C-alpha positions in Angstrom: 0.0 0.0 0.0 1.4 3.4 -1.0 1.9 5.8 1.9 0.9 9.3 1.6 2.8 10.6 4.6 6.0 9.2 6.0 5.7 10.3 9.6 3.1 10.1 12.4 3.1 12.1 15.7 0.9 10.6 18.4 1.7 12.9 21.3 -0.5 15.8 22.4 1.0 19.3 22.1 -0.1 22.8 23.0 0.1 25.7 20.6 -0.1 29.1 22.3 -0.5 32.4 20.6 -0.2 35.7 22.5 -1.4 34.4 25.8 -4.6 33.0 24.3 -5.8 29.6 25.5 -3.8 26.8 24.0 -5.2 24.3 21.5 -3.9 20.8 21.4 -2.7 19.8 18.0 -3.4 16.1 17.7 -2.4 13.4 15.3 -0.6 13.7 12.0 -0.5 12.4 8.4 -0.6 8.7 7.9 -1.6 6.1 5.3 -3.9 6.4 2.4 -7.2 4.5 2.8 -6.0 1.9 5.2 -3.9 1.8 8.3 -4.0 1.4 12.1 -7.5 2.0 13.6 -8.0 5.4 15.1 -8.9 4.9 18.7 -9.4 8.6 19.4 -12.4 9.3 17.3 -14.8 9.2 20.3 -13.5 12.6 21.4 -14.5 14.1 18.0 -17.8 12.2 17.9 -18.8 13.5 21.3 -17.7 17.1 20.8 -18.2 17.9 17.1 -21.9 18.8 17.1 -22.7 20.1 13.6 -19.1 20.7 12.7 -18.7 17.7 10.4 -21.5 19.1 8.2 -20.0 22.6 8.4 -16.5 21.6 7.5 -17.7 19.4 4.6 -19.9 22.1 3.1 -18.3 25.4 4.2 -20.0 27.4 1.4 -23.3 26.8 3.1 -22.3 28.4 6.4 -21.1 31.7 7.5 -17.4 32.5 8.4 -18.1 32.5 12.2 -19.5 28.9 12.1 -16.6 27.7 10.0 -14.1 29.3 12.4 -15.8 27.8 15.4 -15.6 24.3 13.9 -12.0 24.8 12.8 -11.1 25.3 16.5 -13.1 22.3 17.5 -11.3 20.3 14.9 -7.9 21.3 16.2 -8.9 20.4 19.8 -10.4 17.0 19.2 -9.8 15.6 15.7 -7.1 13.1 14.9 -6.3 12.9 11.2 -4.5 9.6 11.0 -6.7 7.7 8.5 -8.1 10.5 6.4 -7.6 9.8 2.7 -6.1 12.4 0.4 -9.4 13.4 -1.3 -11.1 14.0 2.1 -8.1 16.0 3.3 -8.4 18.3 0.4 -12.2 18.6 1.0 -11.7 19.7 4.7 -8.9 22.0 3.5 -11.6 24.1 1.7 -13.0 25.1 5.1 -9.7 25.8 6.7 -8.5 27.7 3.6 -11.6 29.9 3.9 -10.7 30.8 7.5 -7.1 31.3 6.6 -8.0 33.7 3.8 -10.9 35.6 5.3 -10.9 35.5 9.1 -10.3 39.0 10.5 -8.6 37.7 13.6 -4.9 36.7 13.2 -5.3 34.0 15.9 -8.2 32.4 14.0 -6.2 32.4 10.8 -3.2 30.8 12.6 -5.5 28.0 13.9 -6.7 27.4 10.3 -3.1 27.3 9.1 -2.3 24.7 11.8 -5.2 22.6 10.7 -3.9 22.7 7.1 -0.4 21.8 8.3 -1.7 18.7 10.1 -3.5 17.6 6.9 -0.3 18.3 4.9 -2.5 20.2 2.4 -1.5 23.6 1.0 -4.0 26.4 1.4 -6.4 26.4 -1.5 -6.3 29.6 -3.6 -9.2 32.1 -4.1 -10.8 32.3 -7.5 -11.8 35.5 -9.3 -15.0 35.8 -7.3 -13.3 35.5 -4.0 -14.4 31.9 -3.3 -11.9 29.2 -2.3 -11.1 27.0 -5.2 -10.2 23.4 -4.3 -7.1 22.0 -5.9 -6.5 18.3 -5.0 -2.8 17.5 -5.0 -1.6 14.4 -6.7 0.4 13.2 -3.7 1.8 14.3 -0.4 5.3 14.5 1.0 5.3 15.0 4.7 8.0 15.1 7.3 8.4 16.1 11.0 9.0 19.8 11.4 8.8 19.9 15.2 7.2 18.3 18.2 4.2 20.5 17.6 3.1 19.6 14.1 3.7 17.9 10.8 5.0 19.8 7.8 5.5 18.9 4.1 4.4 19.8 0.7 1.8 18.7 -1.8 2.8 17.8 -5.4 0.1 19.3 -7.6 -0.5 18.4 -11.2 -0.2 22.0 -12.3 0.0 25.5 -11.0 -3.6 26.6 -9.8 -2.7 30.2 -10.3 -1.7 29.5 -13.9 -5.1 28.0 -14.6 -6.9 31.0 -13.2 -4.6 33.4 -15.1 -6.6 36.0 -17.2 -9.9 34.3 -16.5 -11.8 37.4 -15.3 -13.0 40.0 -17.8 -12.2 43.5 -16.7 -14.8 46.3 -16.9 -14.6 49.7 -18.3 -15.6 53.0 -16.6 -16.7 56.3 -17.9 -14.1 59.0 -18.7 -15.3 60.9 -15.6 -14.8 58.0 -13.3 -11.4 57.2 -14.8 -10.4 60.8 -14.2 -11.5 60.7 -10.6 -9.7 57.4 -10.0 -6.5 58.7 -11.6 -6.6 61.8 -9.4 -6.9 59.7 -6.2 -4.2 57.3 -7.5 -1.8 60.2 -8.0 -2.4 61.2 -4.4 -1.4 57.7 -3.4 1.8 57.9 -5.4 2.7 61.2 -3.8 2.2 59.7 -0.4 4.3 56.7 -1.4 7.1 59.0 -2.5 7.0 60.6 0.9 7.1 57.1 2.5 3.7 57.6 4.1 2.7 54.0 3.3 -0.5 54.0 5.3 -1.9 57.0 3.5 -0.7 55.7 0.1 -2.5 52.4 0.7 -5.8 54.2 1.6 -5.6 56.3 -1.6 -4.9 53.2 -3.8 -7.9 51.4 -2.2 -10.1 54.5 -2.8 -9.0 54.6 -6.4 -10.0 51.0 -6.8 -13.4 51.6 -5.3 -14.0 54.1 -8.1 -12.5 51.9 -10.8 -12.2 48.3 -9.5 -10.0 47.2 -12.5 -7.5 50.0 -12.2 -4.3 48.0 -13.0 -1.8 50.6 -11.8 -3.6 51.1 -8.5 -3.9 47.4 -7.9 -0.3 46.7 -8.6 1.0 49.7 -6.5 -1.3 48.6 -3.7 0.4 45.2 -3.7 3.8 46.9 -3.7 2.9 49.2 -0.8 1.5 46.3 1.3 4.6 44.2 0.7 6.9 47.1 1.7 4.8 47.7 4.8 5.2 44.1 5.9 1.7 42.8 5.0 2.7 39.7 3.1 -0.7 38.2 3.1 -2.3 41.4 1.7 0.3 41.9 -1.0 -0.2 38.3 -2.2 -3.9 38.6 -2.2 -3.8 41.7 -4.5 -1.3 40.0 -6.8 -3.4 36.9 -6.9 -6.5 38.9 -8.0 -4.5 41.0 -10.5 -3.3 37.7 -12.1 -6.9 36.7 -12.8 -7.6 39.9 -14.8 -7.8 39.4 -18.6 -5.8 42.5 -19.4 -2.4 42.8 -21.1 -1.2 45.5 -18.8 -2.2 43.4 -15.7 -0.2 40.4 -17.0 2.8 42.7 -17.8 2.7 43.9 -14.1 2.7 40.3 -12.9 5.9 39.7 -14.9 7.4 42.9 -13.6 6.8 41.8 -10.0 9.5 39.1 -10.4 12.2 41.7 -10.3 10.5 44.6 -8.6 12.5 45.4 -5.4 9.2 46.2 -3.6 8.6 42.5 -3.4 12.0 41.5 -2.2 10.7 40.5 1.3 8.2 38.0 -0.2 10.0 36.9 -3.3 10.8 33.4 -1.8 7.2 32.9 -0.7 6.0 29.8 -2.7 2.7 31.6 -3.6 4.6 34.6 -5.0 6.5 32.2 -7.1 3.4 30.4 -8.4 1.6 33.7 -9.1 4.4 35.6 -10.8 6.5 32.7 -12.2 9.5 33.9 -10.2 12.2 31.3 -9.8 15.1 31.8 -7.4 18.2 31.5 -9.6 21.7 31.6 -8.1 24.9 31.7 -10.2 28.2 30.4 -8.7 31.5 31.1 -10.3 33.7 28.0 -10.0 36.5 29.3 -12.3 38.0 32.0 -10.2 39.0 35.3 -11.9 38.8 33.9 -15.4 35.2 33.0 -14.9 34.0 36.4 -13.8 33.4 37.6 -17.3 31.3 34.6 -18.1 29.2 34.9 -14.9 28.5 38.6 -15.6 27.5 37.7 -19.1 25.1 34.9 -17.9 23.5 37.2 -15.4 22.9 39.9 -18.0 21.5 37.4 -20.5 19.1 35.8 -18.0 17.8 39.2 -16.7 17.3 40.4 -20.3 14.8 37.6 -20.6 13.0 38.5 -17.3 14.8 35.8 -15.3 16.1 37.7 -12.3 19.2 36.4 -10.6 18.8 36.4 -6.9 22.5 36.1 -6.1 26.0 35.7 -7.5 28.6 33.8 -5.5 32.0 32.3 -5.8 33.2 28.7 -5.2 36.4 28.0 -3.2 37.0 25.0 -5.5 37.4 24.4 -9.1 34.6 23.4 -11.5 35.9 21.9 -14.7 32.7 22.3 -16.7 29.5 24.4 -16.4 26.4 22.7 -15.0 22.9 23.5 -13.8 21.4 22.0 -10.6 17.7 22.3 -10.0 15.4 21.7 -7.0 12.7 19.1 -7.5 9.8 20.6 -9.6 12.1 23.0 -11.5 13.6 20.7 -14.2 11.8 22.4 -17.1 13.0 25.8 -15.9 16.5 24.6 -15.6 16.5 23.5 -19.3 14.9 26.9 -20.2 17.8 28.6 -18.5 20.2 26.4 -20.4 18.5 27.4 -23.7 18.7 31.1 -22.8 22.4 30.8 -22.0 22.9 29.1 -25.3 25.1 26.3 -24.0 23.5 23.0 -24.9 26.4 21.1 -23.4 25.8 22.2 -19.9 24.9 19.2 -17.7 21.4 19.5 -16.0 21.1 17.5 -12.8 18.8 17.3 -9.8 20.0 19.0 -6.6 19.3 16.3 -4.0 20.3 18.3 -1.0 17.5 19.2 1.4 16.4 22.5 2.9 17.7 24.9 0.2 15.7 27.8 -1.0 17.4 28.1 -4.4 15.3 26.7 -7.2 18.1 26.6 -9.9 21.8 26.8 -9.2 24.0 27.7 -12.2 27.7 26.6 -11.7 30.2 28.0 -14.1 33.4 26.1 -14.7 36.2 25.7 -17.2 39.3 23.5 -17.4 41.6 26.5 -17.5 40.7 27.3 -14.0 42.5 24.2 -12.6 45.7 25.1 -14.5 46.0 28.4 -12.7 45.1 27.1 -9.2 41.6 28.6 -9.0 40.2 28.5 -5.5 43.6 28.5 -3.7 42.9 31.9 -2.2 39.6 30.6 -0.6 37.4 33.4 -2.0 34.5 34.8 0.0 31.2 33.1 -0.4 28.3 35.3 0.8 30.5 37.3 3.1 32.1 34.2 4.8 35.7 33.0 4.1 35.4 29.5 2.6 37.5 26.7 4.0 40.0 25.1 1.6 40.8 21.5 1.2 42.9 19.2 -1.0 39.8 18.0 -2.9 38.5 20.8 -5.0 35.2 19.1 -5.7 34.7 18.9 -1.9 35.4 22.6 -1.7 32.7 23.3 -4.3 30.2 21.3 -2.4 31.1 23.0 0.9 30.9 26.4 -0.7 27.5 25.8 -2.2 26.3 24.4 1.2 27.6 27.5 2.9 25.7 29.6 0.4 22.5 27.7 1.1 23.0 27.8 4.9 23.4 31.6 4.8 19.8 32.0 4.0 17.5 32.1 7.0 15.1 29.2 6.4 13.2 29.5 9.7 9.5 29.9 9.3 6.3 29.3 11.2 5.3 25.7 10.7 1.9 26.5 9.5 3.1 29.3 7.2 5.8 27.2 5.6 3.3 24.5 4.6 0.2 26.4 3.7 2.1 28.9 1.6 2.6 26.3 -1.0 
Protein backbone atom coordinates (compact mmCIF):
# COMPACT_ATOMS: atom_id res chain seq x y z
CA UNK A 1 0.00 0.00 0.00
CA UNK A 2 1.42 3.42 -0.99
CA UNK A 3 1.94 5.75 1.93
CA UNK A 4 0.86 9.34 1.58
CA UNK A 5 2.83 10.63 4.56
CA UNK A 6 5.95 9.18 6.04
CA UNK A 7 5.71 10.30 9.63
CA UNK A 8 3.13 10.15 12.41
CA UNK A 9 3.07 12.06 15.68
CA UNK A 10 0.91 10.64 18.43
CA UNK A 11 1.75 12.91 21.33
CA UNK A 12 -0.47 15.81 22.39
CA UNK A 13 1.01 19.27 22.08
CA UNK A 14 -0.12 22.76 22.95
CA UNK A 15 0.12 25.69 20.62
CA UNK A 16 -0.13 29.08 22.33
CA UNK A 17 -0.55 32.44 20.62
CA UNK A 18 -0.19 35.73 22.52
CA UNK A 19 -1.40 34.35 25.81
CA UNK A 20 -4.65 33.04 24.32
CA UNK A 21 -5.81 29.61 25.52
CA UNK A 22 -3.79 26.79 23.98
CA UNK A 23 -5.25 24.34 21.49
CA UNK A 24 -3.95 20.79 21.37
CA UNK A 25 -2.67 19.81 17.97
CA UNK A 26 -3.38 16.11 17.69
CA UNK A 27 -2.42 13.35 15.32
CA UNK A 28 -0.64 13.65 12.02
CA UNK A 29 -0.50 12.42 8.44
CA UNK A 30 -0.63 8.67 7.94
CA UNK A 31 -1.58 6.14 5.33
CA UNK A 32 -3.90 6.43 2.35
CA UNK A 33 -7.20 4.53 2.80
CA UNK A 34 -6.05 1.88 5.23
CA UNK A 35 -3.88 1.76 8.33
CA UNK A 36 -4.03 1.43 12.11
CA UNK A 37 -7.48 1.98 13.55
CA UNK A 38 -7.96 5.42 15.07
CA UNK A 39 -8.94 4.90 18.70
CA UNK A 40 -9.41 8.61 19.44
CA UNK A 41 -12.44 9.29 17.25
CA UNK A 42 -14.80 9.21 20.25
CA UNK A 43 -13.52 12.60 21.36
CA UNK A 44 -14.47 14.15 18.04
CA UNK A 45 -17.76 12.23 17.90
CA UNK A 46 -18.80 13.53 21.31
CA UNK A 47 -17.73 17.12 20.82
CA UNK A 48 -18.20 17.90 17.12
CA UNK A 49 -21.90 18.83 17.13
CA UNK A 50 -22.70 20.05 13.61
CA UNK A 51 -19.06 20.66 12.71
CA UNK A 52 -18.75 17.66 10.41
CA UNK A 53 -21.46 19.12 8.17
CA UNK A 54 -20.05 22.63 8.43
CA UNK A 55 -16.52 21.59 7.46
CA UNK A 56 -17.72 19.40 4.60
CA UNK A 57 -19.93 22.15 3.11
CA UNK A 58 -18.33 25.44 4.19
CA UNK A 59 -19.98 27.45 1.39
CA UNK A 60 -23.35 26.80 3.06
CA UNK A 61 -22.29 28.37 6.37
CA UNK A 62 -21.05 31.74 7.51
CA UNK A 63 -17.44 32.47 8.45
CA UNK A 64 -18.06 32.47 12.21
CA UNK A 65 -19.47 28.94 12.08
CA UNK A 66 -16.56 27.67 9.99
CA UNK A 67 -14.09 29.34 12.37
CA UNK A 68 -15.76 27.78 15.41
CA UNK A 69 -15.61 24.31 13.87
CA UNK A 70 -12.00 24.80 12.81
CA UNK A 71 -11.13 25.34 16.47
CA UNK A 72 -13.13 22.29 17.49
CA UNK A 73 -11.26 20.26 14.87
CA UNK A 74 -7.90 21.33 16.23
CA UNK A 75 -8.90 20.44 19.78
CA UNK A 76 -10.41 17.01 19.19
CA UNK A 77 -9.83 15.59 15.70
CA UNK A 78 -7.06 13.12 14.88
CA UNK A 79 -6.26 12.93 11.17
CA UNK A 80 -4.46 9.59 10.98
CA UNK A 81 -6.72 7.75 8.53
CA UNK A 82 -8.14 10.55 6.39
CA UNK A 83 -7.63 9.82 2.65
CA UNK A 84 -6.10 12.43 0.37
CA UNK A 85 -9.39 13.42 -1.30
CA UNK A 86 -11.09 13.99 2.06
CA UNK A 87 -8.10 15.96 3.34
CA UNK A 88 -8.45 18.28 0.38
CA UNK A 89 -12.19 18.61 1.02
CA UNK A 90 -11.67 19.66 4.66
CA UNK A 91 -8.93 22.02 3.52
CA UNK A 92 -11.55 24.10 1.72
CA UNK A 93 -13.04 25.10 5.07
CA UNK A 94 -9.67 25.76 6.68
CA UNK A 95 -8.50 27.73 3.63
CA UNK A 96 -11.62 29.88 3.90
CA UNK A 97 -10.74 30.80 7.47
CA UNK A 98 -7.07 31.28 6.58
CA UNK A 99 -7.96 33.69 3.77
CA UNK A 100 -10.87 35.57 5.32
CA UNK A 101 -10.91 35.47 9.13
CA UNK A 102 -10.35 39.01 10.49
CA UNK A 103 -8.60 37.74 13.62
CA UNK A 104 -4.93 36.71 13.21
CA UNK A 105 -5.32 34.02 15.88
CA UNK A 106 -8.20 32.38 14.00
CA UNK A 107 -6.15 32.43 10.79
CA UNK A 108 -3.24 30.81 12.63
CA UNK A 109 -5.49 28.01 13.87
CA UNK A 110 -6.67 27.39 10.30
CA UNK A 111 -3.08 27.30 9.08
CA UNK A 112 -2.28 24.75 11.81
CA UNK A 113 -5.20 22.60 10.65
CA UNK A 114 -3.88 22.72 7.08
CA UNK A 115 -0.42 21.83 8.33
CA UNK A 116 -1.65 18.71 10.09
CA UNK A 117 -3.45 17.64 6.94
CA UNK A 118 -0.31 18.28 4.87
CA UNK A 119 -2.48 20.19 2.39
CA UNK A 120 -1.49 23.63 1.05
CA UNK A 121 -3.99 26.43 1.43
CA UNK A 122 -6.36 26.38 -1.54
CA UNK A 123 -6.32 29.62 -3.58
CA UNK A 124 -9.17 32.06 -4.13
CA UNK A 125 -10.80 32.29 -7.53
CA UNK A 126 -11.76 35.50 -9.30
CA UNK A 127 -15.02 35.78 -7.34
CA UNK A 128 -13.30 35.50 -3.96
CA UNK A 129 -14.38 31.89 -3.32
CA UNK A 130 -11.94 29.16 -2.28
CA UNK A 131 -11.06 26.97 -5.24
CA UNK A 132 -10.24 23.38 -4.32
CA UNK A 133 -7.06 22.02 -5.86
CA UNK A 134 -6.52 18.33 -5.05
CA UNK A 135 -2.80 17.51 -4.97
CA UNK A 136 -1.59 14.36 -6.70
CA UNK A 137 0.36 13.15 -3.67
CA UNK A 138 1.78 14.29 -0.37
CA UNK A 139 5.32 14.48 0.96
CA UNK A 140 5.29 15.00 4.72
CA UNK A 141 8.02 15.12 7.30
CA UNK A 142 8.35 16.08 10.96
CA UNK A 143 9.04 19.77 11.45
CA UNK A 144 8.85 19.94 15.23
CA UNK A 145 7.17 18.33 18.20
CA UNK A 146 4.16 20.54 17.57
CA UNK A 147 3.13 19.56 14.10
CA UNK A 148 3.72 17.89 10.75
CA UNK A 149 5.01 19.80 7.80
CA UNK A 150 5.46 18.93 4.14
CA UNK A 151 4.36 19.82 0.67
CA UNK A 152 1.80 18.74 -1.85
CA UNK A 153 2.79 17.82 -5.36
CA UNK A 154 0.09 19.29 -7.58
CA UNK A 155 -0.47 18.37 -11.20
CA UNK A 156 -0.21 21.99 -12.27
CA UNK A 157 -0.04 25.53 -10.98
CA UNK A 158 -3.55 26.55 -9.84
CA UNK A 159 -2.73 30.23 -10.33
CA UNK A 160 -1.74 29.51 -13.92
CA UNK A 161 -5.13 27.95 -14.57
CA UNK A 162 -6.86 31.05 -13.18
CA UNK A 163 -4.64 33.45 -15.11
CA UNK A 164 -6.56 36.00 -17.19
CA UNK A 165 -9.93 34.33 -16.53
CA UNK A 166 -11.76 37.43 -15.27
CA UNK A 167 -12.96 39.97 -17.81
CA UNK A 168 -12.20 43.52 -16.73
CA UNK A 169 -14.83 46.25 -16.95
CA UNK A 170 -14.55 49.74 -18.33
CA UNK A 171 -15.63 52.96 -16.63
CA UNK A 172 -16.66 56.34 -17.92
CA UNK A 173 -14.06 58.99 -18.66
CA UNK A 174 -15.32 60.94 -15.65
CA UNK A 175 -14.84 58.01 -13.27
CA UNK A 176 -11.44 57.24 -14.79
CA UNK A 177 -10.38 60.83 -14.21
CA UNK A 178 -11.54 60.70 -10.59
CA UNK A 179 -9.72 57.42 -10.00
CA UNK A 180 -6.54 58.75 -11.60
CA UNK A 181 -6.60 61.83 -9.37
CA UNK A 182 -6.90 59.70 -6.24
CA UNK A 183 -4.21 57.33 -7.52
CA UNK A 184 -1.78 60.22 -7.99
CA UNK A 185 -2.38 61.23 -4.39
CA UNK A 186 -1.41 57.73 -3.37
CA UNK A 187 1.76 57.87 -5.43
CA UNK A 188 2.66 61.22 -3.83
CA UNK A 189 2.23 59.74 -0.35
CA UNK A 190 4.28 56.71 -1.39
CA UNK A 191 7.14 58.97 -2.46
CA UNK A 192 6.97 60.63 0.94
CA UNK A 193 7.09 57.11 2.51
CA UNK A 194 3.65 57.59 4.05
CA UNK A 195 2.66 54.02 3.29
CA UNK A 196 -0.55 54.02 5.33
CA UNK A 197 -1.94 57.03 3.47
CA UNK A 198 -0.75 55.68 0.14
CA UNK A 199 -2.52 52.36 0.73
CA UNK A 200 -5.75 54.17 1.61
CA UNK A 201 -5.60 56.26 -1.58
CA UNK A 202 -4.90 53.22 -3.75
CA UNK A 203 -7.89 51.45 -2.25
CA UNK A 204 -10.06 54.51 -2.77
CA UNK A 205 -9.02 54.62 -6.43
CA UNK A 206 -9.99 50.96 -6.78
CA UNK A 207 -13.39 51.64 -5.27
CA UNK A 208 -13.98 54.12 -8.10
CA UNK A 209 -12.47 51.90 -10.78
CA UNK A 210 -12.20 48.27 -9.54
CA UNK A 211 -10.01 47.17 -12.48
CA UNK A 212 -7.47 49.98 -12.25
CA UNK A 213 -4.29 48.01 -12.95
CA UNK A 214 -1.76 50.60 -11.79
CA UNK A 215 -3.59 51.15 -8.50
CA UNK A 216 -3.93 47.40 -7.92
CA UNK A 217 -0.27 46.75 -8.56
CA UNK A 218 0.96 49.68 -6.51
CA UNK A 219 -1.32 48.65 -3.66
CA UNK A 220 0.37 45.23 -3.68
CA UNK A 221 3.77 46.94 -3.70
CA UNK A 222 2.90 49.20 -0.76
CA UNK A 223 1.47 46.31 1.25
CA UNK A 224 4.61 44.25 0.66
CA UNK A 225 6.90 47.09 1.72
CA UNK A 226 4.77 47.70 4.81
CA UNK A 227 5.17 44.06 5.86
CA UNK A 228 1.67 42.85 4.99
CA UNK A 229 2.72 39.73 3.08
CA UNK A 230 -0.74 38.19 3.07
CA UNK A 231 -2.34 41.37 1.74
CA UNK A 232 0.26 41.85 -0.98
CA UNK A 233 -0.17 38.28 -2.21
CA UNK A 234 -3.94 38.64 -2.18
CA UNK A 235 -3.76 41.71 -4.48
CA UNK A 236 -1.29 40.02 -6.84
CA UNK A 237 -3.44 36.89 -6.89
CA UNK A 238 -6.46 38.90 -7.98
CA UNK A 239 -4.47 40.96 -10.49
CA UNK A 240 -3.26 37.72 -12.05
CA UNK A 241 -6.86 36.72 -12.84
CA UNK A 242 -7.59 39.87 -14.85
CA UNK A 243 -7.81 39.35 -18.62
CA UNK A 244 -5.82 42.46 -19.37
CA UNK A 245 -2.45 42.78 -21.12
CA UNK A 246 -1.21 45.48 -18.75
CA UNK A 247 -2.16 43.40 -15.72
CA UNK A 248 -0.15 40.43 -17.03
CA UNK A 249 2.80 42.69 -17.76
CA UNK A 250 2.72 43.86 -14.15
CA UNK A 251 2.72 40.27 -12.91
CA UNK A 252 5.92 39.66 -14.88
CA UNK A 253 7.40 42.92 -13.60
CA UNK A 254 6.80 41.78 -10.02
CA UNK A 255 9.45 39.08 -10.42
CA UNK A 256 12.23 41.66 -10.33
CA UNK A 257 10.51 44.55 -8.55
CA UNK A 258 12.49 45.43 -5.41
CA UNK A 259 9.24 46.21 -3.59
CA UNK A 260 8.59 42.48 -3.38
CA UNK A 261 12.05 41.52 -2.16
CA UNK A 262 10.75 40.51 1.28
CA UNK A 263 8.20 38.05 -0.15
CA UNK A 264 10.00 36.85 -3.26
CA UNK A 265 10.79 33.44 -1.78
CA UNK A 266 7.20 32.87 -0.71
CA UNK A 267 5.97 29.85 -2.71
CA UNK A 268 2.68 31.58 -3.55
CA UNK A 269 4.59 34.56 -4.96
CA UNK A 270 6.55 32.15 -7.13
CA UNK A 271 3.40 30.44 -8.37
CA UNK A 272 1.55 33.68 -9.11
CA UNK A 273 4.37 35.55 -10.84
CA UNK A 274 6.45 32.70 -12.24
CA UNK A 275 9.47 33.86 -10.23
CA UNK A 276 12.22 31.28 -9.80
CA UNK A 277 15.11 31.81 -7.40
CA UNK A 278 18.20 31.51 -9.58
CA UNK A 279 21.72 31.64 -8.14
CA UNK A 280 24.94 31.72 -10.17
CA UNK A 281 28.17 30.37 -8.67
CA UNK A 282 31.54 31.07 -10.27
CA UNK A 283 33.71 27.98 -9.99
CA UNK A 284 36.46 29.26 -12.29
CA UNK A 285 38.00 32.01 -10.15
CA UNK A 286 38.96 35.28 -11.86
CA UNK A 287 38.81 33.88 -15.38
CA UNK A 288 35.16 32.98 -14.88
CA UNK A 289 33.99 36.42 -13.77
CA UNK A 290 33.36 37.65 -17.30
CA UNK A 291 31.29 34.57 -18.12
CA UNK A 292 29.24 34.87 -14.91
CA UNK A 293 28.53 38.55 -15.55
CA UNK A 294 27.48 37.72 -19.11
CA UNK A 295 25.15 34.93 -17.93
CA UNK A 296 23.52 37.22 -15.37
CA UNK A 297 22.94 39.91 -17.99
CA UNK A 298 21.52 37.42 -20.50
CA UNK A 299 19.10 35.85 -18.01
CA UNK A 300 17.82 39.18 -16.73
CA UNK A 301 17.29 40.40 -20.29
CA UNK A 302 14.78 37.55 -20.57
CA UNK A 303 12.96 38.51 -17.35
CA UNK A 304 14.75 35.81 -15.35
CA UNK A 305 16.07 37.69 -12.32
CA UNK A 306 19.23 36.37 -10.65
CA UNK A 307 18.81 36.36 -6.88
CA UNK A 308 22.50 36.08 -6.09
CA UNK A 309 25.97 35.65 -7.55
CA UNK A 310 28.62 33.83 -5.51
CA UNK A 311 32.04 32.27 -5.79
CA UNK A 312 33.21 28.73 -5.21
CA UNK A 313 36.37 28.00 -3.24
CA UNK A 314 36.96 24.96 -5.46
CA UNK A 315 37.43 24.39 -9.14
CA UNK A 316 34.58 23.44 -11.46
CA UNK A 317 35.89 21.93 -14.69
CA UNK A 318 32.71 22.32 -16.72
CA UNK A 319 29.52 24.40 -16.45
CA UNK A 320 26.43 22.72 -15.01
CA UNK A 321 22.95 23.50 -13.77
CA UNK A 322 21.40 22.01 -10.63
CA UNK A 323 17.67 22.28 -10.01
CA UNK A 324 15.36 21.71 -7.05
CA UNK A 325 12.66 19.10 -7.55
CA UNK A 326 9.85 20.55 -9.64
CA UNK A 327 12.08 23.03 -11.53
CA UNK A 328 13.58 20.74 -14.18
CA UNK A 329 11.79 22.44 -17.08
CA UNK A 330 12.95 25.83 -15.87
CA UNK A 331 16.54 24.59 -15.61
CA UNK A 332 16.46 23.54 -19.25
CA UNK A 333 14.89 26.87 -20.16
CA UNK A 334 17.82 28.64 -18.50
CA UNK A 335 20.25 26.45 -20.42
CA UNK A 336 18.50 27.42 -23.66
CA UNK A 337 18.65 31.11 -22.77
CA UNK A 338 22.35 30.80 -21.99
CA UNK A 339 22.88 29.10 -25.34
CA UNK A 340 25.08 26.34 -23.95
CA UNK A 341 23.53 23.02 -24.92
CA UNK A 342 26.43 21.07 -23.41
CA UNK A 343 25.76 22.22 -19.85
CA UNK A 344 24.85 19.24 -17.67
CA UNK A 345 21.44 19.55 -15.98
CA UNK A 346 21.07 17.54 -12.77
CA UNK A 347 18.75 17.27 -9.79
CA UNK A 348 19.99 18.97 -6.60
CA UNK A 349 19.32 16.29 -3.97
CA UNK A 350 20.32 18.33 -0.95
CA UNK A 351 17.51 19.18 1.43
CA UNK A 352 16.39 22.48 2.88
CA UNK A 353 17.68 24.87 0.23
CA UNK A 354 15.68 27.84 -1.00
CA UNK A 355 17.43 28.06 -4.37
CA UNK A 356 15.34 26.67 -7.21
CA UNK A 357 18.06 26.64 -9.86
CA UNK A 358 21.81 26.78 -9.24
CA UNK A 359 24.02 27.65 -12.23
CA UNK A 360 27.66 26.61 -11.69
CA UNK A 361 30.19 28.05 -14.10
CA UNK A 362 33.37 26.06 -14.66
CA UNK A 363 36.17 25.67 -17.21
CA UNK A 364 39.30 23.47 -17.39
CA UNK A 365 41.64 26.45 -17.53
CA UNK A 366 40.72 27.33 -13.96
CA UNK A 367 42.50 24.24 -12.61
CA UNK A 368 45.68 25.13 -14.46
CA UNK A 369 46.04 28.45 -12.66
CA UNK A 370 45.06 27.12 -9.24
CA UNK A 371 41.61 28.58 -8.96
CA UNK A 372 40.24 28.45 -5.46
CA UNK A 373 43.64 28.53 -3.73
CA UNK A 374 42.86 31.89 -2.20
CA UNK A 375 39.65 30.58 -0.64
CA UNK A 376 37.41 33.37 -1.97
CA UNK A 377 34.55 34.82 -0.01
CA UNK A 378 31.19 33.08 -0.39
CA UNK A 379 28.34 35.32 0.78
CA UNK A 380 30.53 37.26 3.15
CA UNK A 381 32.13 34.21 4.79
CA UNK A 382 35.65 32.97 4.14
CA UNK A 383 35.44 29.54 2.57
CA UNK A 384 37.53 26.72 3.96
CA UNK A 385 40.04 25.14 1.56
CA UNK A 386 40.78 21.46 1.16
CA UNK A 387 42.87 19.24 -1.04
CA UNK A 388 39.81 18.00 -2.88
CA UNK A 389 38.51 20.85 -5.04
CA UNK A 390 35.18 19.14 -5.68
CA UNK A 391 34.66 18.90 -1.93
CA UNK A 392 35.44 22.61 -1.72
CA UNK A 393 32.74 23.27 -4.31
CA UNK A 394 30.17 21.26 -2.41
CA UNK A 395 31.13 22.98 0.85
CA UNK A 396 30.92 26.43 -0.68
CA UNK A 397 27.50 25.77 -2.18
CA UNK A 398 26.32 24.38 1.16
CA UNK A 399 27.58 27.54 2.87
CA UNK A 400 25.68 29.62 0.38
CA UNK A 401 22.47 27.74 1.09
CA UNK A 402 22.97 27.80 4.86
CA UNK A 403 23.44 31.57 4.84
CA UNK A 404 19.77 31.99 3.99
CA UNK A 405 17.46 32.06 6.98
CA UNK A 406 15.06 29.18 6.42
CA UNK A 407 13.23 29.54 9.74
CA UNK A 408 9.47 29.91 9.25
CA UNK A 409 6.33 29.32 11.20
CA UNK A 410 5.28 25.71 10.74
CA UNK A 411 1.85 26.54 9.48
CA UNK A 412 3.11 29.29 7.21
CA UNK A 413 5.80 27.18 5.61
CA UNK A 414 3.33 24.52 4.56
CA UNK A 415 0.19 26.43 3.72
CA UNK A 416 2.12 28.91 1.62
CA UNK A 417 2.63 26.26 -1.03
